[in-house]
Backbone as numpy.savetxt, mean C-alpha at the origin, in Angstrom:
# Nx Ny Nz CAx CAy CAz Cx Cy Cz
-4.81 14.71 1.74 -3.74 14.95 1.29 -2.79 13.96 0.66
-2.15 14.53 -0.52 -1.45 13.31 -1.74 0.12 14.06 -1.50
1.39 13.79 -1.22 2.32 14.55 -1.42 2.84 13.45 -3.00
3.56 14.22 -3.67 4.27 13.80 -4.80 5.47 12.82 -4.24
5.70 11.42 -5.50 6.76 10.76 -5.27 8.33 11.37 -5.65
9.21 10.90 -5.45 10.10 11.64 -5.87 10.39 11.89 -7.36
9.97 10.90 -8.28 9.77 10.64 -9.66 8.78 12.03 -10.27
7.36 11.91 -9.37 6.59 12.66 -9.84 6.92 14.42 -9.70
7.49 14.60 -8.25 8.20 15.72 -8.03 9.15 16.36 -9.33
9.99 15.43 -9.69 11.46 15.76 -10.73 10.32 16.11 -11.98
9.15 15.28 -12.57 8.52 15.74 -13.69 7.89 16.72 -13.62
7.62 17.08 -12.56 6.81 18.61 -12.01 7.54 19.80 -12.44
8.69 19.23 -11.81 10.00 20.76 -12.00 10.36 21.00 -13.07
10.58 19.89 -13.77 10.65 19.74 -15.47 9.90 20.43 -16.21
8.56 20.27 -16.06 7.69 20.93 -16.34 7.45 22.68 -16.50
7.79 22.59 -15.06 8.12 24.08 -14.70 9.21 24.57 -15.14
10.19 24.34 -15.03 11.35 25.03 -15.78 10.99 25.04 -17.37
10.40 24.06 -18.50 10.24 24.27 -19.35 8.86 25.26 -19.85
8.15 25.64 -18.49 7.10 26.68 -18.81 5.89 25.85 -19.24
5.76 24.63 -18.84 4.96 23.92 -19.21 3.78 23.03 -17.96
4.10 23.70 -17.11 3.52 23.13 -16.09 2.02 24.00 -15.67
1.07 23.28 -16.19 -0.46 23.65 -15.84 -1.05 22.91 -15.09
-2.41 23.20 -14.33 -2.81 22.62 -13.57 -3.54 21.12 -14.20
-3.81 21.03 -15.68 -3.88 19.90 -16.26 -2.75 18.68 -15.90
-1.65 19.31 -16.30 -0.54 18.51 -16.30 -0.29 17.62 -14.90
0.11 18.95 -13.76 -0.08 18.52 -12.20 -1.03 17.16 -11.97
-2.24 17.98 -12.39 -3.58 16.79 -11.99 -3.11 15.52 -12.52
-2.87 15.27 -13.63 -2.82 13.93 -14.53 -1.30 13.31 -13.69
-0.02 14.06 -13.48 1.13 13.33 -12.75 0.61 13.02 -11.38
-0.04 13.96 -10.16 -0.32 13.56 -9.42 -1.31 12.50 -8.89
-1.97 12.22 -10.39 -3.50 11.08 -10.40 -2.70 9.72 -10.55
-1.81 9.77 -11.14 -0.76 8.35 -10.90 -0.48 7.39 -9.53
-1.03 6.34 -10.00 -1.08 5.74 -8.76 0.47 5.28 -8.48
0.98 5.49 -7.29 2.56 5.20 -7.02 3.10 4.18 -6.67
4.16 3.64 -7.28 4.38 2.12 -6.94 4.22 1.67 -5.58
4.95 2.45 -4.82 4.84 2.44 -3.47 3.01 1.80 -2.81
2.72 2.65 -3.83 0.92 2.44 -2.98 0.32 0.74 -3.51
0.75 0.69 -4.64 0.43 -0.31 -5.50 1.07 -1.94 -4.80
2.79 -1.85 -4.13 2.80 -2.67 -3.56 2.88 -2.97 -2.26
1.65 -2.24 -1.59 1.78 -2.24 0.12 0.25 -2.21 0.55
-0.01 -3.23 1.63 -1.15 -2.87 2.07 -0.90 -2.70 3.64
-1.96 -1.72 4.07 -1.54 -1.06 5.19 -2.95 -1.20 6.20
-2.61 -2.10 7.33 -3.87 -2.06 8.02 -3.57 -1.43 9.49
-4.40 -0.83 9.90 -4.11 0.42 10.88 -3.80 -0.69 12.26
-3.07 -0.13 13.10 -2.88 -1.04 14.49 -4.42 -1.10 15.27
-5.13 -0.04 15.46 -6.51 -0.19 16.20 -7.39 -1.24 15.30
-7.31 -1.01 14.13 -8.14 -2.32 13.52 -7.80 -3.80 13.96
-6.41 -4.07 13.95 -6.03 -5.31 13.92 -5.73 -6.04 15.87
-5.76 -4.94 16.57 -5.36 -5.20 17.73 -6.88 -5.69 18.61
-8.05 -5.47 18.26 -9.02 -6.11 18.71 -9.34 -7.42 18.34
-8.28 -8.42 17.57 -8.27 -9.43 17.19 -7.10 -10.25 18.20
-6.41 -9.62 18.90 -5.24 -10.01 19.36 -5.33 -9.90 21.04
-4.52 -10.69 21.73 -4.18 -10.55 23.00 -3.38 -9.07 23.29
-3.74 -8.37 24.40 -3.29 -7.26 24.87 -1.49 -7.50 24.57
-0.75 -8.84 25.18 0.29 -9.17 25.14 1.07 -9.03 23.77
0.33 -9.34 22.87 1.09 -9.60 21.73 1.74 -8.81 20.98
3.21 -8.51 20.87 3.82 -7.69 20.16 3.63 -7.66 18.52
3.95 -6.21 17.83 3.86 -6.79 16.59 4.36 -7.74 15.76
5.32 -8.49 15.98 6.12 -9.24 15.32 4.86 -10.63 15.63
4.58 -10.79 16.59 3.66 -11.77 17.00 2.40 -11.52 16.24
1.42 -10.36 16.11 0.65 -10.32 15.64 0.86 -10.76 14.04
2.11 -10.27 13.39 2.51 -10.65 12.09 2.68 -11.82 11.79
3.30 -12.95 13.04 3.55 -13.75 12.36 2.29 -14.90 12.71
1.29 -14.25 13.15 -0.18 -15.22 13.42 -1.12 -14.84 12.34
-0.78 -13.42 11.40 -1.77 -13.26 10.41 -1.21 -14.16 9.18
0.30 -14.06 9.05 0.95 -15.16 8.08 0.29 -16.47 8.17
0.50 -16.85 9.22 0.55 -18.02 9.34 -1.29 -18.78 9.17
-2.00 -17.53 9.66 -3.28 -17.60 9.05 -3.74 -17.56 7.79
-3.07 -17.02 7.20 -3.21 -16.93 5.53 -2.75 -17.88 5.05
-1.60 -18.50 5.42 -1.12 -19.78 4.84 -2.04 -20.90 4.94
-2.49 -20.95 6.32 -3.63 -22.31 6.44 -5.03 -22.08 5.46
-5.47 -20.76 5.22 -6.21 -20.44 4.27 -5.88 -20.54 2.95
-4.83 -20.45 2.41 -4.52 -20.54 0.93 -4.67 -22.09 1.18
-4.10 -22.78 2.11 -3.87 -24.38 1.58 -5.62 -24.74 1.62
-6.38 -24.52 2.47 -7.67 -24.62 2.49 -8.36 -24.56 1.21
-8.12 -23.31 0.41 -8.59 -23.00 -0.90 -7.85 -23.81 -1.86
-6.67 -24.11 -1.85 -6.29 -24.91 -2.74 -6.65 -26.41 -2.87
-7.15 -26.76 -1.69 -7.56 -28.03 -1.35 -9.14 -28.14 -2.06
-10.04 -26.96 -1.70 -11.07 -27.18 -2.48 -11.46 -27.08 -3.91
-10.37 -26.14 -4.14 -10.06 -26.12 -5.89 -9.71 -27.22 -6.54
-9.19 -28.15 -6.17 -8.67 -29.15 -6.65 -10.14 -30.67 -6.60
-10.75 -30.28 -5.78 -12.04 -31.04 -5.76 -12.74 -30.75 -6.78
């Protein structure tokens, strides 16, 4: 199920008020990638939990992930410089 963003809902409402609301128009609007979806990566808690001790808080998990990503990035940069 896909809910429209505020912008999409406003455009659909405007089409409806103008009598131009068709299946194709709604399909096109709803098929657009939303900005929030482009800027966000979501990983479910149950996917991540298996990699961390049960005592870890979400903040500790995030800090560890960021630290590991930074190490990975540095390693990749060093290998590209060779």
